[in-house]
KOLSEDREN-660580 format. One record per atom (N, C-alpha, C): x, y, z. Coordinates in steps of 0.05 Angstrom, whole numbers, plus 5000, padded with zeros to 4 digits. Layout:
BEGIN
XYZ
...
END
This chain:
BEGIN
501649764999
500050015001
501950254998
503850255019
505350475023
507350504997
507850274982
509350304955
507850444937
505450394934
503750514915
503450794921
502850874944
502851154952
505351324947
507551204953
509951324946
510551374920
509451174902
509851224872
508151404862
505951434869
503951664863
504851944872
506051954895
507552204902
509552284886
511352064879
513752144859
512752214833
510652064820
509652114796
508552414797
507252514818
506052774817
508452984820
510652904837
512653094836
514253104810
514652904798
516252884769
514253014749
511852974755
510153144729
510353434732
511053554757
511153794758
513453944751
515753754744
517953894735
517953984708
520354134698
520054224673
520754054651
520454064628
520453874606
523753824607
525054034609
528553974608
529353814629
528153844656
528753634674
527953364670
525353334660
524753084654
526452934635
526953074615
528652954593
531352884602
532653034620
535053004632
535352724647
532652734665
532452454683
532252224666
530452244645
530251994623
533051954612
534752144605
537052084592
538751974614
538752014635
540851894658
540151594660
537451564665
536051274671
537451114647
536851184619
537451024601
540250974594
541851124601
544651054601
545950914623
545150994649
546150924675
545550604680
543250514678
542550254679
544050054666
544150084637
545849894622
548849904631
549550144633
552750164644
553150044670
551450024688
551849874713
551549574709
549549494688
549349194686
551649094672
552749254650
555549124634
557649104653
558149324671
560349354691
560449124706
557749084719
557748844739
558448574724
557648524699
557848284689
561148264681
562448464671
565248454665
566748394690
566248524708
567848534732
567448284750
564948134747
564247864756
566147664740
566547714712
568347544697
571647554708
572047854715
574647864724
575447714749
573147754769
573347624794
573647314792
572147194773
572246914772
575346824761
576246994743
578646954730
580746934753
580847154769
582647164788
582646924809
580346864818
580246604832
581246344824
580446334797
581646124777
584446114779
585746344775
588346374775
589946324799
588246404823
589246354850
589246044856
587345924847
586945634850
589645474834
589845584812
591945454798
594845504809
595445744812
597745804828
598445644853
596445694872
597045554896
596445234897
595045154880
594844884875
597644744864
599144914850
601644834841
603344844865
603445034882
604845074908
604444804923
601944734926
601444524945
602844264931
602344224907
603543984896
606443974897
607944204893
610844224903
611444114929
609844244946
610644184976
609943884982
607843754969
607043474973
609343314963
610443364942
612643204927
615143254948
615443484958
618043494978
617143315002
614943335011
614343155035
614542865029
613842775005
614142484996
616742394994
618542604986
621542524988
622642485016
621642675031
622842575057
621342335071
619342245066
617742005074
619441785063
620541805040
622141605030
624541585045
626141795053
628541825068
628141715095
625841785109
625441665134
624441365134
623241275115
622840965112
625540825105
626840945089
629240815085
631140785107
631141005122
632941015150
631840795169
628840775170
627840565187
628440295178
628540235154
629240025141
632039915147
633840105144
636840065148
637239995178
636140085195
636540055223
636339775235
634939605220
634339355226
635839145209
637339245191
638339035171
640838915180
642439055199
644738965211
644138715233
645138475222
644338225245
645538315271
647538435275
648838455303
646838635320
645638835307
643938995323
641538865333
640238675313
637938535321
638638325346
640838225340
642138015358
642438145388
643438375388
643938505410
640938585427
639138685410
636738735423
634838515434
635938245422
634538005430
636237855450
638537945458
640537805476
639637715502
640237435510
639037345536
641237395557
643237495553
645137545573
646737815568
647637955589
648638205590
651838175579
652038375561
655038355548
656938505566
659438405562
661738525577
662438815564
664238955577
664939205569
666139205544
668039015537
669139015513
667338955489
665438795493
663438705471
661338985467
661239125491
659239365488
661139555471
663539575481
665239775462
665439715429
665439465426
665439415399
663139455388
660839375399
658139435389
657939745382
658939885404
658640245402
660440305377
662940175372
664240265352
663840175326
661939985326
661039855298
658439905294
656439745292
653839755286
652239975297
653040095322
651540285331
652840535318
655240545312
656340815299
655140805272
654740595256
653840535232
650640685230
648940615252
646340735255
646641015257
648441105275
648941415273
649341545249
650941385233
651841465207
649141505187
647441355191
644941385174
643741675178
643641755205
642442035212
644642235203
647042205202
649042385193
648942425163
648142225148
647742245118
645742375110
643542375126
641042535122
640642725147
642042965148
641643125169
639243245176
637143195158
634443305161
633143115183
633942865186
632842685207
633942795231
631842845251
632242955280
633242705297
631942475297
632242255314
632341985302
633841835306
633641535296
633841355323
631641275329
632041105356
630740835358
632140625370
631140345374
630340325405
627640265410
626740215435
626639885440
627339805463
627439515467
626339455494
624739225498
623939145523
625638955538
628138935525
630038725537
631438875560
631338785585
632738945606
635538865604
636238665589
639238625588
641038755568
639438925553
640539125536
641139395550
643839455548
644739725556
643839935535
642740205547
642340375530
644740525518
645040575492
646940695480
645840955463
646541205478
645241445466
646841545442
645441605422
642841695420
641041485405
641641225403
640441065384
638940835401
639740725419
638840485433
637540585460
634840555466
633740635493
632040385502
631240395528
629340205539
626640285531
624740105525
622040155517
620740295539
621540285565
619540395584
619540695585
621640805569
621541105570
619441225549
618141035534
615641125519
613340995521
613340835541
610640645547
608240835553
608641065560
606241235569
605941415547
607041385524
606541585499
603841465486
602041655477
599641575468
599541395442
601641385428
601841195403
602740945413
603640885439
604940595446
602940365442
600540425450
598740155446
597740135419
597540365404
596540325375
598340205358
601140275363
603540185346
603839875350
603339785377
603839525385
601539315370
599539455364
597339285349
597739275319
599239425311
599439465281
601139235266
602239025280
603438805272
605838905251
607239045260
609639115241
608939345224
606839445217
605939655198
606739905214
607240095194
607940375203
606140575212
606840755227
604740935237
606241185236
604941405229
605841675227
604541865246
605541975261
604742165284
606042405285
604342645284
605442895288
605243005316
607143155326
607143305351
608043585346
607243745369
608044015374
610444035384
611343885399
614143915414
615543695411
618643755415
620443535411
621843555437
620943405463
621943405487
624543225488
626143295509
628443155514
627642845524
628442635509
627842355519
629242315544
631742385547
633142285573
632342495598
630542685590
629742875615
632242945630
634443075612
636743135629
636443415642
634143575637
634043825652
632043795671
632444005693
630443965717
627944115703
628044295687
625944455678
625744405646
623744275637
623944225610
622644485594
624044655580
622644905571
620744815548
618344955550
616444865533
616445035506
618244965490
619045105468
617944925443
616245015425
614844885409
616744815386
617044545378
618644435356
617144235342
615144305327
613444135309
615343925295
614543675300
615643445285
614143225276
614643055256
613542805251
615242575256
613842355267
615042115273
613941895254
615641705248
615341465234
615841245256
613541085264
613740925286
613140575275
614640435279
614140125271
615339935293
613539735296
614139515316
616539355302
618439255322
620639075313
619438825324
619138615304
617438355309
619638145299
620537995313
622637815303
622537535318
622537315305
622237055317
619836985332
617437135320
614937065331
614837245359
616037415365
615837555390
616537865387
615438035405
615738315407
618438385413
620338525397
623038605408
622538915416
621439065403
621639365410
620039535389
621239765386
620039975365
622540095351
621840205325
623440395312
622240655312
623840865314
622541115318
624741295300
623541435277
624941595258
623241885258
624842085269
623442365273
624842555256
623442765244
624242945233
622343225240
623943415243
622743695250
621143765225
618543885229
616843955207
618144185188
620144345199
621244555184
622844425162
624044195168
625444055147
623543845132
621243755140
619643555126
618043715110
617143925114
615144145096
616744415096
618444435081
619944665086
618544925076
616544925054
614845135049
613045235070
611745005085
609545055103
611145155126
613545115136
615145205160
617145385153
617045525129
619745705121
620245945139
617946045155
618546285172
618646525157
617946545132
617546785117
614746875121
614847165128
612347295133
610847345109
607947265108
606447295086
603547375095
602747605089
600047695100
597947635081
598547435063
596147345041
595647075045
597446905053
596946615052
598646495076
597946205079
599646065097
598845785092
600645595092
600145315089
600245195120
598944965123
598744805147
598344495138
598844345159
598444075157
596143965177
594543805166
592343725188
592643355186
593243305212
593843015213
591042845213
591542585219
588842415221
587042485239
587642595259
585742685283
584742935275
585343065257
584243375252
586043575263
588243505274
589543725288
591443855268
591544115270
592744285249
595844365260
597744335243
600644445253
601444635231
602344875241
603345075224
605745215237
606745415221
608945565228
607645805247
608145795277
606745965294
608046225291
610246295276
611646555271
609946715253
608346575234
606746725215
604246815229
603447115224
601347195236
598347155223
598647065193
596447065177
594346865190
595546635191
593446415207
594246325234
596846335239
597646195265
596446395290
596146665285
595646825304
592646965301
591246815287
588346895281
586646665288
585946625312
583646465322
581346405311
580146605301
577646605285
578046455258
580146525244
580646415223
581446155223
582946055243
583245765246
580945595254
579245695265
576745545273
575145535249
575145725233
573445745206
574845555186
577345515185
578945305168
578245025177
578344995206
577644695213
574644635205
572744825206
570044785200
570044695172
570944875153
570944835123
572544585116
574944515127
576444275120
574344025126
573044025151
571043795156
569243775132
567744005128
565744025107
567043885080
569343975071
570843875048
570943555050
571843455073
571943155075
569542995072
567343155082
564643015079
563243075057
563943235039
562643335013
562843114989
564742894995
565042734974
562842574965
560842454987
558842284982
559842034965
561641914975
562741654961
564741724938
565041984931
567242044908
569542184921
571342254907
573642414919
572542684931
573242724956
572542984967
573443244950
571643444952
572543684938
575043794949
576743944934
579344014946
579544344952
577544494948
577544764954
574844854963
574945104975
572145194985
573045484992
570945694984
570845924994
569045985015
570746155034
568646245058
569446495067
568046605086
568446855098
568746835131
570747005139
570747065167
570847355171
568847445189
568747715197
568347905173
566847785151
566647955125
568947935109
570947805115
573447785097
573747515081
573547525054
573447275042
576047125040
576046895037
578546665038
577946445024
579946295015
580146094995
581845865008
580345615016
581745405028
582245185007
584445085005
585444884985
586644685002
586344424989
587444165006
588243964988
590743844997
591343634979
592143395000
591143134994
591142915015
594242815008
595042725031
597742595033
597342305042
596642135026
595541875032
597541695048
599941725046
601941535056
602141625090
601441885097
601241975123
598742015134
596541935119
593941955131
593442255136
594542435124
594342735130
593342895107
592743125111
592543315087
594043565090
594943665067
596443915061
594644125055
594544355075
592344565070
594044815061
592344985047
593445265039
590945415045
591345635058
589445865064
590246135052
588446235032
589146455014
587246665021
588246925028
586447145029
585447245003
582747294999
581847384974
581047694976
581747814998
580448045004
581648284989
584648294987
586048484969
584848514943
585048324931
584748274901
581648334894
579948204911
576848254905
576248544914
577448664934
577248954940
578049114915
580549024907
581049214882
579349194857
578348954853
576348894833
573949094836
573049054864
570249224868
570949524868
573649594875
574049904877
574449964847
575649834825
575649894800
572549924788
570849744798
568149694784
567049934798
566950054822
565750294827
566950514815
569450524810
570750774795
569450824767
569450564754
568450584726
565050684728
563650574746
561150624747
560750954752
561951034773
562051304781
563151504758
564851374742
565951554718
563751574699
562351304693
560051364674
558151564684
557551524711
555351704719
556352004719
558952044724
559852324721
559352424690
560652244668
560152334645
557452394638
555152234644
552552274638
551852524654
552752584678
551852814691
552553054678
555253034670
556153264652
554553334629
553753134615
552253164589
549553284595
548453174618
545753304628
545953594639
548253634653
548353914665
549254124640
550554004621
550754184594
548054314585
546254114584
543554224569
542054394591
542454324617
541354484637
542454784640
545054804634
546455034638
545355234616
543855164594
542855314576
540655504585
539755434607
537855614621
538455884626
537456064620
538056384623
538556464650
536956324665
537156414696
539556284710
540256074703
542655934711
545256104701
545156194677
547556374667
547456624681
545156724690
545256974705
546656934731
546056704743
546856664770
550056614770
550856504744
553656434746
555256734741
554156874725
555357164722
555657304750
553157284765
553457424792
555857254810
555857024808
557756894825
560956974818
561157004789
563657094780
564257414789
562757534785
563657844796
563757824824
562657674841
563057654869
565857554876
566857364858
569157244860
571657474855
570957634836
572857824825
573258014848
571158084861
571258284885
572658184904
572457934911
573557814933
576857814929
577357754900
580257744893
581657994896
580358254892
581158484894
580758584922
580158414942
579658494968
577658704978
575658714960
573458924963
571558824987
571158574980
568758445004
569958205013
569258115041
569957905050
567357695057
565557775048
563057625054
562257485029
560357255035
559457105012
557457184993
556157044978
553857134957
551356944965
549057054960
546656934968
545356854939
545856614932
544456494907
542356294917
539956314916
537656124922
537355954900
536355704910
535555494889
538055254888
537255074874
539154824871
540754844847
541754604838
543554644813
546254644821
548254614800
550954644809
551854914816
550355134802
551155374809
550655444840
548355334850
547755394877
549855244896
550754994887
552354854902
555054974901
555955104875
558455234875
558855504891
556655634897
556055854911
556655774942
555155564947
555555474974
558555424979
559855264963
562955204971
564855474970
563655654954
565155884953
564856054980
562456034989
561756165015
563656025038
563555755034
565055585054
568355655051
568955705025
571855765019
572556045036
570856245029
571356495045
571656455075
569456315086
569856245113
572556125123
573055925107
575955795113
578355975111
578256175089
580756335087
580556535111
578356615121
578156815143
579056635173
578456385173
579756235195
582656195193
583556165165
586456135165
587956375170
587056595164
588256855170
588356865201
585956775218
586156805245
588456615255
588456365244
590156175250
593056265248
593656395227
596456505221
597456715244
595156905247
596357055274
596756905294
595156695304
595656565329
598356405324
598756315301
601356155297
603956325301
603456595292
605756775292
606556825320
604256885338
604756885365
605956655378
605156435370
606556165381
609256145372
609956225347
612456255338
614356405359
613756645365
615156825378
615456695406
613456565418
613756415443
616056195440
615756015418
617655825414
620555935413
620656155401
623456315398
624656375424
622956445442
623756505472
624556275487
622656065482
623855755495
626155685484
626855735460
629455645445
632055775459
631356045460
633456225475
633856125501
631356075517
631955945544
633355675546
632855495528
634355255526
637355325520
638055475501
640655525496
642155655520
640655815536
641755895560
642355705579
640455485581
640755285603
643055125593
643655055565
645954895555
648455085561
648455305554
650955475566
651755435594
649755465608
650155415639
651355145645
650354975631
650954665635
654254655628
655154795600
657554765592
659754925612
658655135619
660355295640
660955125666
658754985675
659054835699
661054575695
661154475669
662654255663
665654345664
666154565649
668954705648
670154775676
667954865694
668854885723
669654675735
668254455730
668954185746
671754085733
671554135709
674454055693
676754195707
676354465711
678654605721
679354525750
677254475765
678054335792
679454055789
678553905772
680153635766
682953695759
683353855742
685953915734
687754045756
686354175774
687854285801
688654085817
686753895816
687353625834
689053425823
689853495796
691453295779
690053055775
687153065772
685852855764
685252875731
687452765718
687452795689
684952635675
684652395686
682452205674
680252315676
679552455698
676652595702
676552845680
678752975680
678753225665
678353105637
679852915627
679352805600
676352725593
675552575612
672652515611
670852725606
671252915623
669053165621
669853305596
672053315585
672653435560
670953245538
670852985540
669852815519
666652865520
665652855546
662852905550
661853135542
663553385549
662553655538
662353645508
664353515495
664353505466
661753365454
661253135467
658353025461
656053165461
656053295488
653353465493
653353675471
655753805467
655454055443
654353945420
655253725410
654553595386
651853515384
650653405408
647653325409
646053575410
646853765426
644854035425
645254195405
647354185386
647354345363
646854185340
643854235338
642654085311
642154305291
644154385275
643154605258
641954455230
641854195229
640954065203
641153785205
639953615189
640053325187
642753235176
644353395160
647053295152
649453415165
651653275167
653753385181
656453255163
658653345170
661053255153
661652985173
662752805157
663752575168
666252615191
667652785190
669652855211
668352915236
666153095234
664753145257
663152915269
662352735253
660952465267
663352295278
665552315268
667952115276
668752255301
669052555305
669852685329
667652595353
665452555345
663252525367
663852235377
664552065357
664551755363
666951715381
669551925376
671751895393
670851945421
669552185424
668752235452
667052065464
665451895450
663851705461
665251475468
667251395458
669151155463
670851225486
672051525487
673351605509
671651575537
669251655534
667551665560
666851355565
666351225547
665350935557
667650765565
670250875558
672650705569
673350725598
671750895608
671950965638
670850695652
668750575639
667350345650
669250085651
670750075629
672149775623
674849815633
675149555646
678549475653
680249465626
678649305606
680249295581
679049495564
680249735557
679149945539
678449875512
676649985500
676149965469
677850125454
679250005433
680750145416
679150205389
679350455382
677850555353
680150595336
680050415313
681550475291
680250585269
681550775252
680050915233
681950905206
680450805186
681750775161
680150965140
680751185143
678851375129
680651575111
680651555087
682351725069
681552045075
683452215077
683352495082
681052625064
680852535040
679052685022
675952595026
675652405043
673152335050
671952435078
673752635091
672652695115
670952945111
671053075089
668953235088
666153155072
666152905068
663452785061
660952815076
658552815065
656252885079
654852595089
654452615115
653052375128
650652485142
649052305149
646852395170
647552395196
647052625210
647752655237
646652445252
648352325276
647852095291
647151855278
648251825255
647851585239
650051365247
652351445252
654551235256
654651175285
653451395303
653751325335
652351045344
649751075335
647950835342
649150565337
650250585314
652450275303
654150245324
655950445331
658550405351
657150345379
655150475385
654050445412
652950165414
651750085393
650749785395
652749565395
655449645384
657749495386
659049465413
658749695425
660049755453
658049575472
655649605465
653949465486
653749165485
653949075460
653248755456
655348595446
657648755433
659448585417
661048375431
661748455456
663448255469
662048065488
659548155496
657547985512
658947865539
660548025551
661647935575
664247835572
665447745550
667647595545
670047765547
672347645557
674847825561
676847745541
677047955519
679147915500
681548055505
683647965491
686448085491
685848395483
684748425464
684048725454
681148725444
679848955451
677149035443
677249245419
676849135393
677749345370
674749405357
674449665353
672349755333
673549895312
673649815286
674649945262
673050065247
673250305236
671350445216
673150475189
672250365166
673350355141
671450555125
672550695107
671050845085
672150775062
670450685044
671750605015
669950714994
670550744974
668950884950
667950604933
665450564931
663950354919
664050404891
662550584880
661950694852
662850974851
662251054827
662551354822
661151534840
658851484850
657251634862
656351514891
657751294901
657051184928
659651144944
659351164970
661251054987
660050855004
661950695020
661350515037
663050585065
661150575087
662650605112
661950335127
664050225134
663949995148
665049985178
663049895197
664049885226
664049615236
666549515243
666949265245
668349225280
666949025291
667948965316
669148695318
671348635338
672148355338
670448205363
667948245365
666448115387
665847825381
663147735394
662647475391
661147385365
660247585348
658947515325
656247455331
654647375308
651847315306
651447095295
649546875307
649246605295
647846685268
648546485250
647846515218
644846545217
643346375231
640346375226
639246615238
640146755257
639247005267
640147215252
642447215242
643547445224
641847435201
640947195188
639247255163
636547415171
635647305196
632947435206
633147725209
635447825220
636148115225
636248285198
637448135181
637748295157
634848315139
633548055142
631048065135
629248285147
629348305174
627648505185
628448815179
631148845173
632149115167
630749195135
630948965117
630049025090
626749065090
625648945111
622448955108
621649155129
623649335139
622949525163
620549705150
620849805125
618349995117
615849875113
616149605114
613149445109
612449325134
613949185149
613149005169
614049105196
613649375201
614449485225
613849365254
611849165254
611049025274
612548765281
614248725262
615948495263
617348525289
618148295304
619548255327
622448285323
623548505328
626448555328
628148405347
626548345371
627948225392
628647945385
627647825364
628647555359
630847515340
632247775335
634147785317
636947825332
639247755321
642047785333
642047545353
644747545361
645147365383
644247445411
645147285431
644047335458
644647605463
646647705458
647347985469
646548175453
645648145426
645248355407
642248415403
640748255420
637948265414
636748525421
638048695433
636848985434
637449165414
639349085398
640249275376
638549265352
636349115348
635149085324
633549335316
632349485339
630849725335
632549935324
634749975338
636750205331
637850165303
638449925296
639449855268
637249935247
634949825254
632649875233
631950165233
632150365251
631450625252
633750775236
636250695238
638650785225
637950755190
637150495187
636650435157
634350565148
632250615163
629750785150
630751065148
632451205166
633451465166
634651505139
636651295130
638451325108
636351335081
634451165081
632651125059
630851345054
630251465080
628451675079
629551915070
632051955073
633452205064
634652155034
635551935030
637351905007
636051724985
633951524994
632851364975
633451064978
631650884965
631550574969
634350464960
636150624944
638650484937
640750494960
640350654981
641950665005
641050525030
642550485048
641950365075
643950185085
643450025104
645249875116
644849545114
647349405118
647049115116
648949015139
648248775147
650248665169
651448395164
653648395165
655048155159
656748055184
656847775191
658147695216
658747375211
661147355230
661747075230
661847045262
660646805273
660346775298
662746715313
663446885333
666046815351
668346975340
667847125316
669947265301
669447575300
667347645285
666847935281
664047985272
663048235272
660648365258
661448605246
660248635223
660748855207
658048965201
657749235206
655349405193
656149535171
655049495149
655749615125
653849835113
654850075115
652550315109
653550445081
651350485067
652050565038
650750845037
652651065031
651251365028
651851465001
650751644992
651551784970
653851914969
655651924952
658152084956
657952414948
657052554966
656752834964
658352954984
659453224979
661053394998
659253605009
659353645036
657853805048
659454065046
658354295032
659754515025
659254785043
657254765063
656754965079
655154905103
652655005108
651154955129
650354695129
648354645148
647154375155
645954265127
644754405108
643554275090
644754315059
646754475055
648154545031
649954305024
649854195000
651654014993
652153964963
654253864951
654353854922
655953584917
655853484895
657353204887
660453254886
661253034899
664553074903
665653074874
664752904855
665552894830
665553114815
663653284821
663053554808
665453744818
666453724841
668753884851
671353794837
671253544834
674053474818
674053554789
END
């Protein structure tokens, strides 16, 4: 009823419009509706094409990962088979009497060593163990153990009933079998285990256990590379999911994990006697996702890949809306063109133009009163708003000028305070010299130099020699703390001392080395060396090297990756990079890298190289420019030549 009433009201209102308005409205309707329909159809095809390409690409990645897993399965099965082929090992597991020391030593140097060689030849295998229920057998770490160590494991009873068939078990942790530590750190190390019963001469002898960490078993799934758009996971026979917990896409999204579990179970049940479907689309909190799975039959498990469709589909929708709005805009322009032929509108336009000229000449500061709708009325409205904004900005300018004067007074006050501090340090230095305390006097001299350098911030750029002088003062002050002083070695050609660098760019690197390089070790000499070399015609390299404890290789890689991704993944955890002593330095290095790229561009920055126990080098790349005057003036060094 109300629809009919509303339609009649609209019909009456539309009938009272002018012929020109009704023609414009009909023109808009005729063009807009087909335009929207065609745009929706085209972008629906684009969206389907993108999803199809995503399925193909990620399906290919899943198949590659599956092939890699099958290769590791073959290696683990081969290791399990080889472990019981030596008759001396099986005889020892079934011995009815305890062996003497000589026999045990011979066994340890012979077959047991050969079993350890199986693991050595395949370093991806984490553990190769034989468990026996024979109490006369002595345990030989890390190969032979008593069965009582695993009798409480969940898989124990099930493997015993398999009559020698293999069983694959996934676990979230890799605990110490010998329980050698009072407190077992609950650090997750997901692994997969191949378990098989040893059955000989019609009796149970023990178990074979071959284990591999999932980061080696499924390298792409547990690669540790941050990806905000997708993540792989493994689901075992019980429906438990194993994934890289360091990736935030799936591992740190509980709602997404629950949705993936639900969709995965639906995919398993959707087959109705036929092979189950291998992909599904779903939404979590209004965000679209794509789930793909590949069965790994030999493990009775599935390899999953969850892909976010939000970014691409949003781009498609955004492009669709932009095209629709562009079409509507073009149609509106054509309609307005005919509408502007009305004489009244032209009259209002002339009124508005004259008013704007007067405002430009400063004759009036008030708006114009144009009644009625249409584009001219809207333009007049915004013109009035613009005048109001200009008046507000003038008032703000006056207030800002007053604030500037106040800031200048505060700056003068801070300069007075800093001069008072310098004078106080000079007085203390004179007292120290009078008391013949040369160490204190020199330390105060270095400290005063550091304070003057920090307080005097005339610009972002300084000469290299000024930054080096600041570092010398810093080392002199820090050497007061150490029994074994730090030696600063400089290998800087004289022509490079006038080069431009960012202020306080080298000091955080040297400070990081002083704090973390030696990690409490007592070295004969503690050295920090600064080398400046010419890379290319327009680049220089500044290398800060210490002879400290170095950084582990895998942490070094993560630290360099964090620095490279600093502009994109700032929430990355820098505390996990560097060695035990350098974990606090990740943020400072990242900030220096970002400053260099902010002021000079993406071609510049820093990189870290290290060898554990030997050295750590921070390589900084700057453009080769010569600072010619104040804080911001510079010119290319090559031009000076």
